[in-house]
C-alpha positions as CSV (number, residue, x, y, z in Angstrom):
1,X,-39.7,-45.0,61.4
2,X,-38.4,-45.8,64.3
3,X,-35.7,-44.4,66.2
4,X,-33.4,-44.6,69.6
5,X,-34.1,-41.6,71.8
6,X,-31.3,-40.7,74.2
7,X,-33.0,-42.3,76.9
8,X,-32.9,-45.8,75.4
9,X,-36.8,-45.7,74.2
10,X,-37.9,-46.0,70.5
11,X,-39.7,-43.0,69.0
12,X,-41.9,-42.1,66.2
13,X,-39.9,-39.8,63.9
14,X,-42.8,-37.5,63.1
15,X,-40.7,-35.2,60.0
16,X,-39.7,-31.7,60.5
17,X,-41.6,-29.1,63.2
18,X,-43.4,-27.3,60.7
19,X,-45.0,-30.5,59.1
20,X,-45.8,-31.8,62.0
21,X,-47.7,-28.4,62.8
22,X,-49.8,-28.6,60.0
23,X,-50.8,-31.8,61.1
24,X,-52.0,-30.3,64.0
25,X,-53.6,-27.5,62.2
26,X,-55.3,-30.0,59.9
27,X,-56.6,-32.2,62.9
28,X,-57.8,-29.4,64.6
29,X,-61.5,-28.8,65.3
30,X,-63.9,-27.5,62.4
31,X,-67.4,-27.8,60.8
32,X,-67.0,-31.4,59.6
33,X,-68.6,-32.4,56.1
34,X,-68.3,-36.3,55.1
35,X,-65.0,-37.2,53.9
36,X,-63.5,-39.7,51.6
37,X,-60.9,-41.6,53.3
38,X,-57.6,-41.4,51.6
39,X,-54.6,-44.0,51.6
40,X,-51.7,-43.7,53.2
41,X,-48.8,-45.3,54.4
42,X,-48.6,-46.5,58.1
43,X,-46.2,-44.2,59.0
44,X,-48.1,-41.5,57.6
45,X,-51.1,-42.8,59.3
46,X,-49.6,-42.8,63.0
47,X,-48.8,-39.6,62.8
48,X,-51.9,-38.2,61.8
49,X,-53.2,-39.8,65.3
50,X,-50.5,-38.8,67.0
51,X,-51.3,-35.0,65.9
52,X,-54.6,-35.7,67.1
53,X,-54.0,-36.7,70.5
54,X,-51.9,-33.7,70.6
55,X,-54.2,-31.0,68.7
56,X,-57.0,-32.7,71.7
57,X,-54.8,-31.8,74.8
58,X,-54.4,-28.3,73.7
59,X,-58.2,-28.0,74.7
60,X,-59.2,-30.6,76.8
61,X,-57.7,-32.3,80.3
62,X,-56.2,-35.8,79.5
63,X,-59.6,-37.5,81.1
64,X,-61.5,-36.1,78.5
65,X,-59.5,-38.0,75.6
66,X,-60.7,-41.0,74.1
67,X,-60.2,-43.4,71.3
68,X,-63.3,-42.0,69.8
69,X,-62.6,-38.9,70.4
70,X,-58.8,-38.6,68.7
71,X,-60.2,-40.4,65.4
72,X,-63.1,-38.0,65.0
73,X,-60.3,-35.7,64.3
74,X,-58.7,-38.0,61.6
75,X,-59.8,-39.2,58.3
76,X,-59.2,-42.9,60.1
77,X,-61.5,-45.5,61.0
78,X,-61.8,-46.5,64.9
79,X,-60.4,-49.8,64.4
80,X,-57.6,-48.0,62.7
81,X,-56.5,-46.8,66.2
82,X,-55.5,-50.0,67.2
83,X,-53.3,-51.0,64.7
84,X,-51.0,-48.7,66.2
85,X,-51.6,-48.1,70.0
86,X,-52.7,-51.0,72.5
87,X,-54.6,-48.3,74.4
88,X,-54.8,-44.2,75.2
89,X,-51.8,-44.2,77.1
90,X,-49.5,-46.1,74.8
91,X,-50.8,-42.9,72.4
92,X,-49.8,-40.5,75.2
93,X,-46.6,-42.4,75.1
94,X,-46.1,-41.7,71.9
95,X,-47.0,-37.7,72.3
96,X,-44.1,-37.2,75.3
97,X,-41.7,-39.3,72.9
98,X,-42.6,-37.2,70.2
99,X,-41.9,-33.6,72.5
100,X,-39.0,-35.4,74.5
101,X,-37.1,-35.8,70.9
102,X,-37.5,-32.4,70.3
103,X,-36.4,-31.0,73.8
104,X,-33.5,-33.1,73.3
105,X,-32.6,-32.1,69.8
106,X,-32.0,-28.3,71.2
107,X,-30.5,-29.4,74.5
108,X,-27.8,-31.2,72.7
109,X,-26.4,-27.9,71.8
110,X,-25.1,-27.7,75.5
111,X,-24.5,-31.1,76.0
112,X,-22.8,-32.0,73.2
113,X,-21.4,-28.4,71.7
114,X,-17.9,-27.6,72.0
115,X,-16.4,-24.2,73.0
116,X,-17.8,-21.8,75.9
117,X,-19.9,-23.4,78.4
118,X,-22.5,-20.4,79.4
119,X,-22.8,-19.7,75.2
120,X,-24.1,-23.3,74.7
121,X,-26.1,-23.3,77.4
122,X,-27.8,-19.8,76.1
123,X,-28.3,-21.6,72.9
124,X,-29.6,-24.9,74.2
125,X,-32.1,-22.8,76.6
126,X,-33.1,-20.6,73.8
127,X,-34.0,-23.5,71.9
128,X,-35.9,-25.3,74.8
129,X,-38.0,-22.6,75.9
130,X,-39.2,-22.6,71.6
131,X,-40.3,-26.1,72.0
132,X,-42.2,-25.0,75.2
133,X,-43.9,-21.8,73.4
134,X,-45.0,-24.9,70.6
135,X,-45.8,-27.4,72.8
136,X,-46.5,-25.5,76.2
137,X,-50.8,-26.7,76.5
138,X,-49.9,-30.0,75.6
139,X,-47.0,-30.7,78.5
140,X,-49.2,-28.7,81.1
141,X,-52.5,-30.9,80.4
142,X,-49.9,-33.9,80.6
143,X,-48.2,-32.5,84.2
144,X,-52.0,-32.3,85.2
145,X,-52.5,-35.8,84.1
146,X,-49.6,-37.0,85.6
147,X,-50.8,-36.6,88.8
148,X,-54.0,-38.7,89.0
149,X,-52.9,-41.0,86.1
150,X,-49.9,-43.7,86.8
151,X,-49.7,-44.2,83.5
152,X,-49.1,-40.7,82.4
153,X,-46.9,-39.9,85.8
154,X,-45.0,-42.9,84.4
155,X,-44.5,-41.6,81.0
156,X,-43.9,-37.7,82.3
157,X,-41.4,-38.6,84.7
158,X,-39.7,-40.4,82.6
159,X,-39.0,-37.8,80.3
160,X,-37.8,-35.2,83.0
161,X,-35.8,-38.2,84.7
162,X,-33.9,-38.6,81.3
163,X,-32.9,-34.9,80.8
164,X,-31.6,-35.4,84.6
165,X,-29.4,-38.0,84.0
166,X,-28.0,-36.5,80.7
167,X,-27.3,-33.3,82.4
168,X,-25.7,-35.0,85.6
169,X,-23.4,-36.7,83.0
170,X,-22.5,-33.5,81.5
171,X,-21.8,-31.7,84.6
172,X,-19.4,-34.3,85.5
173,X,-18.0,-33.7,82.5
174,X,-17.9,-30.1,82.8
175,X,-16.4,-30.7,86.5
176,X,-13.6,-33.0,85.5
177,X,-12.6,-30.3,82.5
178,X,-12.3,-27.7,85.0
179,X,-15.1,-25.4,83.6
180,X,-17.0,-26.3,86.8
181,X,-16.3,-26.5,90.0
182,X,-17.1,-29.4,92.1
183,X,-20.5,-30.0,93.1
184,X,-22.7,-32.9,93.5
185,X,-23.4,-33.5,89.6
186,X,-26.4,-35.6,90.5
187,X,-28.5,-33.7,92.8
188,X,-27.5,-29.9,91.1
189,X,-29.1,-31.7,88.2
190,X,-32.4,-33.0,89.4
191,X,-32.8,-29.6,91.2
192,X,-31.8,-27.6,87.7
193,X,-34.0,-29.8,85.7
194,X,-37.4,-30.0,87.8
195,X,-37.0,-26.5,88.3
196,X,-36.7,-25.7,84.8
197,X,-39.9,-27.9,84.4
198,X,-42.2,-26.3,86.6
199,X,-41.1,-23.0,85.8
200,X,-41.9,-23.7,81.7
201,X,-45.0,-25.2,82.5
202,X,-46.2,-22.4,84.4
203,X,-44.8,-19.6,82.1
204,X,-46.0,-20.9,79.2
205,X,-48.5,-23.7,79.1
206,X,-51.4,-21.3,79.8
207,X,-52.6,-18.2,79.1
208,X,-51.2,-15.6,79.5
209,X,-47.8,-16.9,78.8
210,X,-44.9,-15.0,79.7
211,X,-42.6,-13.7,77.0
212,X,-40.5,-16.1,75.9
213,X,-37.3,-14.1,75.8
214,X,-37.8,-13.1,79.6
215,X,-38.3,-16.9,80.3
216,X,-35.1,-17.8,78.6
217,X,-33.1,-14.6,79.8
218,X,-34.1,-15.9,83.4
219,X,-33.6,-19.5,83.0
220,X,-30.1,-18.6,81.2
221,X,-29.3,-16.7,84.3
222,X,-30.1,-19.2,86.9
223,X,-28.0,-22.2,85.3
224,X,-24.8,-19.7,83.9
225,X,-24.8,-18.6,87.9
226,X,-25.0,-21.9,89.2
227,X,-22.8,-24.0,86.6
228,X,-20.3,-21.4,85.9
229,X,-20.7,-18.7,88.5
230,X,-21.4,-16.1,85.7
231,X,-24.3,-14.0,84.6
């Protein structure tokens, strides 16, 4: 099923986080035996391929992600790949969109919440950190690939910049409401969001990871002090 993302693109709904985690686990490398291909809906088949790609990116750099390798981790034939995706870059875009959807769901606790700004920011930060704790190695692989691959760079940068856009809009709203002292919403959002991206990727994208509570507390302290003047 397709739905509009907060940054105006279509993405595939992959079910609950538990269902998606199960798909990733199923597609992890195993001692394979010949398997009988089972029937599934197009939506399920597409989800299976996306989950296989994410499982692969947890272990290897993007340059080693090939159609053959992804499809070996599914119960689908290789030609099935091209029913759903143009190429591996199109597949990676779907991976980015899926994780981005999870991140926006958590960020909406602040963007759309009503009440105490710092408290809402804390809830949003804890949720975002939880998503990075789950998908950190994948996001790090994509961030690393973005340095060398223009297509990956475009998809990844678009995800981060979509957060910049909505963060800037929300800061403008908070300034207008008198909850944040006047500042440059766009530049402040750019600095804070890209700081988040680097810190989360470094602290949760590879072993040894930083304790999740420490990461969340650090980020919340920075955001709340910069925006609301509170610790």
